[in-house]
C-alpha positions as MATLAB code, in Angstrom:
seq = 'XXXXXXXXXXXXXXXXXXXXXXXXXXXXXXXXXXXXXXXXXXXXXXXXXXXXXXXXXXXXXXXXXXXXXXXXXXXXXXXXXXXXXXXXXXXXXXXXXXXXXXXXXXXXXXXXXXXXXXXXXXXXXXXXXXXXXXXXXXXXXXXXXXXXXXXXXXXXXXXXXXXXXXXXXXXXXXXXXXXXXXXXXXXXXXXXXXXXXXXXXXXXXXXXXXXXXXXXXXXXXXXXXXXXXXXXXXXXXXXXXXXXXXXXXXXXXXXXXXXXXXXXXXXXXXXXXXX';
ca = [
      17.588  -28.745  -35.117;
      20.645  -27.071  -33.564;
      19.843  -23.847  -35.420;
      16.277  -24.002  -34.158;
      17.469  -24.423  -30.578;
      19.792  -21.437  -30.919;
      16.957  -19.304  -32.330;
      14.613  -20.266  -29.500;
      17.302  -19.702  -26.876;
      18.266  -16.373  -28.391;
      14.651  -15.237  -28.528;
      14.115  -16.243  -24.902;
      17.226  -14.414  -23.716;
      16.264  -11.328  -25.688;
      12.801  -11.379  -24.109;
      14.285  -11.802  -20.640;
      16.641   -8.909  -21.324;
      13.823   -6.631  -22.438;
      11.765   -7.537  -19.381;
      14.717   -6.830  -17.095;
      15.471   -3.425  -18.595;
      11.838   -2.281  -18.864;
      10.386   -4.138  -15.898;
       9.222   -1.092  -13.939;
       7.105   -0.047  -16.918;
       5.300   -3.369  -16.528;
       5.129   -3.216  -12.728;
       3.923    0.331  -12.015;
       0.980    2.149  -13.542;
       1.079    5.771  -12.368;
      -1.653    8.049  -13.677;
      -0.419   11.512  -14.496;
      -3.007   13.281  -16.605;
      -6.577   12.800  -15.420;
      -7.453   13.650  -11.806;
      -3.769   14.000  -11.045;
      -4.048   14.842   -7.380;
      -3.093   18.493   -7.839;
      -6.656   19.405   -6.902;
      -7.614   20.551   -3.450;
      -9.289   17.761   -1.450;
     -12.364   19.958   -1.064;
     -13.093   19.408   -4.765;
     -13.766   15.787   -3.889;
     -16.090   16.652   -1.029;
     -13.494   16.131    1.690;
     -14.309   18.602    4.420;
     -11.604   19.063    7.025;
      -8.766   18.040    4.675;
      -5.984   20.292    3.408;
      -3.395   19.713    0.706;
       0.195   19.491    1.940;
       3.614   18.753    0.433;
       5.907   16.186    2.013;
       9.626   16.379    1.313;
      11.579   13.132    1.352;
      15.178   12.736    2.445;
      16.151   12.095   -1.185;
      14.566   15.396   -2.254;
      11.319   14.246   -3.823;
       8.107   16.192   -3.222;
       4.957   14.204   -2.498;
       1.382   15.383   -2.811;
      -0.611   14.597    0.322;
      -3.971   15.335    1.902;
      -4.197   15.778    5.660;
      -7.037   15.877    8.149;
      -5.676   16.419   11.629;
      -7.253   14.379   14.438;
     -10.171   16.179   16.108;
      -8.577   15.929   19.551;
      -5.251   14.902   21.115;
      -4.297   11.227   21.252;
      -6.798   10.228   18.556;
      -5.317    7.646   16.115;
      -4.300    8.771   12.629;
      -4.743    6.568    9.562;
      -1.797    6.779    7.159;
      -3.217    5.477    3.876;
      -0.890    3.887    1.315;
      -2.645    3.466   -2.001;
      -2.325    0.785   -4.640;
      -0.872    0.622   -8.101;
      -3.435    2.514  -10.173;
      -5.464    5.701   -9.982;
      -4.929    8.743   -7.799;
      -5.974   10.135   -4.432;
      -9.216   11.486   -5.878;
     -10.301    7.970   -6.806;
     -10.226    7.029   -3.116;
     -11.768   10.177   -1.685;
     -14.897    8.432   -0.447;
     -12.800    6.204    1.820;
     -10.876    9.094    3.255;
     -14.105   10.878    4.087;
     -15.389    7.797    5.918;
     -12.243    7.592    8.036;
     -12.458   11.246    9.019;
     -16.175   11.189    9.778;
     -15.569    8.204   12.054;
     -13.269   10.373   14.153;
      -9.807    9.387   12.856;
      -7.086   11.745   11.757;
      -6.075   10.936    8.166;
      -2.961   11.380    6.033;
      -2.913   10.101    2.463;
       0.056   10.456    0.161;
       0.566   10.078   -3.548;
       3.623    7.908   -4.228;
       6.616    9.339   -6.056;
       5.871    9.336   -9.768;
       2.114    9.223   -9.145;
      -0.474   12.016   -9.388;
       1.315   15.265   -8.646;
       4.399   13.833   -6.908;
       7.910   14.045   -8.299;
      10.264   11.152   -8.974;
       9.846    7.646  -10.354;
       8.391    4.535   -8.677;
      10.754    2.071   -7.004;
      10.499   -0.118   -3.918;
      13.244    1.715   -2.048;
      11.655    5.004   -3.074;
       8.237    4.000   -1.770;
       9.731    2.940    1.559;
      11.392    6.354    1.733;
       8.015    7.956    0.962;
       6.417    6.067    3.842;
       9.158    7.130    6.218;
       8.792   10.718    5.085;
       5.049   10.571    5.810;
       5.695    9.271    9.324;
       8.291   11.994    9.867;
       5.785   14.580    8.618;
       3.243   13.340   11.178;
       5.869   13.397   13.912;
       6.499   17.057   13.111;
       2.775   17.564   13.693;
       3.120   15.995   17.133;
       1.815   12.581   16.084;
       4.138    9.715   17.021;
       4.258    6.446   15.050;
       2.668    4.738   18.049;
      -0.543    6.660   17.249;
      -0.516    5.791   13.537;
      -2.574    3.097   11.846;
      -0.952    1.968    8.600;
      -3.616    1.182    5.992;
      -2.093   -0.509    2.944;
      -4.033   -1.175   -0.235;
      -2.665   -3.785   -2.686;
       0.802   -2.493   -3.657;
       0.701   -0.275   -0.581;
       0.546   -3.377    1.632;
       4.137   -4.124    0.677;
       5.249   -0.753    2.032;
       3.001   -0.899    5.111;
       4.316   -4.334    6.087;
       7.958   -3.277    5.800;
       7.390   -0.114    7.803;
       5.474   -1.998   10.491;
       8.311   -4.530   10.791;
      10.784   -1.779   11.693;
      10.864   -1.319   15.494;
      11.691    2.365   14.990;
       8.409    2.937   13.131;
       6.195    0.355   14.815;
       2.595    1.581   14.390;
      -0.493    1.338   16.549;
      -2.116   -1.123   14.129;
      -1.915   -2.320   10.515;
      -4.740   -2.840    8.008;
      -3.936   -4.701    4.800;
      -6.369   -4.936    1.886;
      -5.626   -7.514   -0.820;
      -2.019   -8.104    0.275;
       0.513  -10.348   -1.452;
       3.226  -12.605   -0.110;
       5.604  -10.826   -2.475;
       5.351   -8.901   -5.710;
       7.571  -11.593   -7.191;
       4.938  -14.216   -6.374;
       2.310  -12.107   -8.114;
       4.551  -11.617  -11.148;
       5.241  -15.333  -11.319;
       1.542  -16.043  -11.924;
       1.764  -13.980  -15.115;
       5.364  -14.508  -16.215;
       5.740  -18.149  -15.241;
       8.133  -18.681  -18.173;
      10.734  -16.256  -16.773;
      13.132  -16.551  -13.789;
      11.276  -13.834  -11.901;
      13.315  -14.121   -8.699;
      16.510  -13.429  -10.638;
      15.175  -10.639  -12.829;
      12.862   -8.654  -10.562;
      14.292   -5.590   -8.836;
      11.311   -4.512   -6.680;
      10.031   -7.678   -5.000;
       8.283   -6.296   -1.886;
       8.839   -9.520    0.049;
       6.131   -9.010    2.684;
       6.290  -12.676    3.676;
       9.807  -12.077    5.017;
       8.828   -9.009    7.046;
       5.506  -10.254    8.449;
       6.973  -12.285   11.357;
       8.724   -9.132   12.604;
       5.487   -7.138   12.924;
       4.327   -6.831   16.525;
       1.392   -4.452   16.004;
      -2.151   -5.879   15.604;
      -2.866   -6.723   11.968;
      -6.208   -6.863   10.148;
      -6.223   -8.489    6.695;
      -9.144   -8.593    4.267;
      -9.210  -10.014    0.768;
     -11.767  -10.767   -1.953;
     -12.086  -14.413   -2.943;
     -12.367  -13.585   -6.676;
      -9.403  -11.204   -6.787;
      -7.782  -11.555  -10.220;
      -4.877   -9.211   -9.514;
      -3.520  -10.612   -6.262;
      -4.578  -14.232   -5.670;
      -6.704  -14.673   -2.573;
      -4.447  -17.531   -1.431;
      -1.546  -15.094   -1.108;
      -3.523  -12.965    1.333;
      -4.240  -16.055    3.432;
      -0.622  -17.154    3.365;
       0.679  -13.729    4.367;
      -1.846  -13.578    7.194;
      -0.534  -16.854    8.577;
       2.974  -15.375    8.694;
       1.999  -12.665   11.182;
       2.641  -13.786   14.748;
       0.983  -11.053   16.822;
      -2.688  -10.158   17.335;
      -4.467  -10.534   14.021;
      -7.765  -11.066   12.249;
      -8.665  -12.157    8.709;
     -11.839  -11.240    6.860;
     -12.752  -13.347    3.849;
     -14.720  -11.175    1.407;
     -16.770  -13.793   -0.427;
     -17.243  -12.950   -4.110;
     -15.312   -9.662   -3.922;
     -12.655   -8.758   -6.443;
      -9.614   -6.530   -6.140;
     -10.140   -3.411   -3.977;
     -13.918   -3.184   -3.936;
     -15.566   -0.289   -2.065;
     -15.638   -0.515    1.712;
     -18.929   -1.932    2.963;
     -20.751   -2.075    6.276;
     -19.289   -5.560    6.659;
     -15.651   -4.732    5.889;
     -15.497   -1.318    7.550;
     -17.539   -2.584   10.482;
     -15.126   -5.469   11.009;
     -12.144   -3.105   10.795;
     -13.641   -0.755   13.382;
     -14.425   -3.637   15.738;
     -10.861   -4.924   15.390;
      -9.345   -1.497   16.054;
     -11.586   -0.945   19.055;
     -10.671   -4.359   20.505;
      -6.992   -3.484   20.170;
      -7.161    0.028   21.586;
      -6.719    1.689   18.205;
     -10.077    3.452   17.735;
     -11.185    6.930   18.768;
     -12.908    7.088   22.161;
];
């Protein structure tokens, strides 16, 4: 019996050790080969967009697509994508934003389609800051920027919005989590996730510090990020906010007349839509 206990304990510790060392391989899923993001945005039917490189303070180079606002003082959507796919997979959304009169900047995270580096939480926050700095160099202050976070990108958007130095005009969060650790715990319930996980994206801790208006929408049948986490994070925001329950939707479904219409109405009500 004692030998059996030692074998089980040793196996468990070995598994925990492997998960700790290789955890980012389990957490991030960058796509490098197909539709890498090197392509010009015009190849995806995005009129008015140009490809641009963004340099981060830690010397990474990020692929980005930019559509400048059609006139001064128009809001700019800074889109922060989720954990899979590339910019080309989201081109339809970007076109909608631009046709509705918004300026748009979308960036490919470090380690993802066309960008240098490797994914980490601190790295992604640096990427977001670099994108805001890039816009500032174009004459677009953070106070004119709408942060649109998708899934993993909501963790970055929430942290940036909580910083008074980068406080945006508004925040849109699609399928957000309370923390990446909470998501991981639903899958790796047998491991001490809070002790092992390096990149936890603890949005629940940053949410109360966000003063900008926040719009949250989440599918009720989301199997990647539990719907209940989106509700709980929403409750943690203390400023102007709105929640849209997407009945029967999964994880990151296409924008619809209902979802995009609700977002536009929210932005207009909070002074964050084009005139």
